[in-house]
Each structure stands twice: as structure tokens, then as C-alpha cells.
N, C-alpha and C positions, 0 to 999 in steps of 0.2 A: 218638665220630662215632657212628651209626646204625644198630643188624640191619637194619630193613626198611622204610629212606628210604623215605616217600611216592614215587609218578611224577614227579611232578612240581617234586621235589624237584630244583635243577640247583645241582651241587655244583662247584666249582674242582680243574683237579688233571687229572694224561694219564686217558685213556678212548682206551679200544679204538678200534678203525678209527676213527682219525683223527675223534675226534669227532661222528659219527653217534648214541651214545646220549642226549648234548646234544643236537641237533638233531631226536631223537624227541621226546622229552622236551618241545621248545618246541612240537613239533607236536602233540601232545596237550594242551601247557595252551590254545594260541592251543583248537583245540575244542572243548574247556568254556564258555570264554569264549565262542568264539558261540555252544554250547546255553542258557550261562547271558542272554545278551541277545537270545535271542528267547524263551526260559520271560519274562524284561522287557517283553518286546512283549506275550505271551500274557495277563502278568497285568496290566496297562494296560484291557488290551481289557476286559477280565473287570470290572475295580474301576469303569474308565468306563460300562461298561451299552453295549459293545459288539457284546456277543457274542450272538447271537439264541438261543433255546431255547424250548423248551413248558414253561409253569407250568402247575396246574392251575387254572380260576379261582379257588379259592378259596384259595388260598397268597396271605399278605400281600405276600413275599417273591419270589425272592431280593434286588429289585433295588425299591430306595426312592428318589427324589427323585433319579432318574437314574444315582446310581453302588451300585456292590454293597455290599449292608446286610440279611445273611440275618438271619431274622428263627428265633428257634427254636423257635416250636410251628409252624412248617413243617414240619419236620421235616428228615433226611436227605439223602433225596432231591429234595427243590426246593431246598433247599440248594447241593447239590455240581451240580447241574447245569452251572449257568454253568461251572463249574472244568474238568466231565469234556468238551461242547462243548468249548474252547477249549485242551485237549490238556495240560494242566496236573496230571492225574491220570499215578501210574504206569503202571496199564491203563488203553485206552482207553473200553470199556466197564462199569463199576463200577455203576448201578442202571437 
């Protein structure tokens, strides 16, 4: 038996509080799945060039050929901007 099980692990057997622990874990798992689905939509928007962001005129990327295709020579600031605008990064404002 695990000493520190994942909060999303549903174990069978007796529970205290008439199954409230299992119900809470299910709710947490569903919330995580909802967050993952929202992140997937935002990531697809970036990949498909549907995120609007300001890019310097000298930059070749981050969008080329209608898809997210970052150019290493443009630098991190240019290439990370679409991800930041889509809300995919941990912090709201990185660059």
C-alpha cells in the first residue's frame, strides 16, 4: 500500500464519511480534466496561428506557413509571446 497516494487515486474499500473522500477525489480529477481540455484548446489555437500577438517586424517567426513554427534566431521573447498570450504559461507576464 502506498504511504502517500496521489490525491486522484481512487481506492476501493471502506471510507469514512460515507464515501465523501472518493467523491472529493472524483471532483478533483474532473476539475483537472477540465483544465487539461481548456489547455489543449489554447495550445491548438497557438499551433494553428489563431492567437494574436505583436511581433517585431524583423522577426521571421513565430508563425510561418500558417502554423506556430518558432525561429531560434528570433529569440525567446518573440517565440514565447503566442504561448503567453494564450495563457499557457505558469505566469501571466513572462516577457
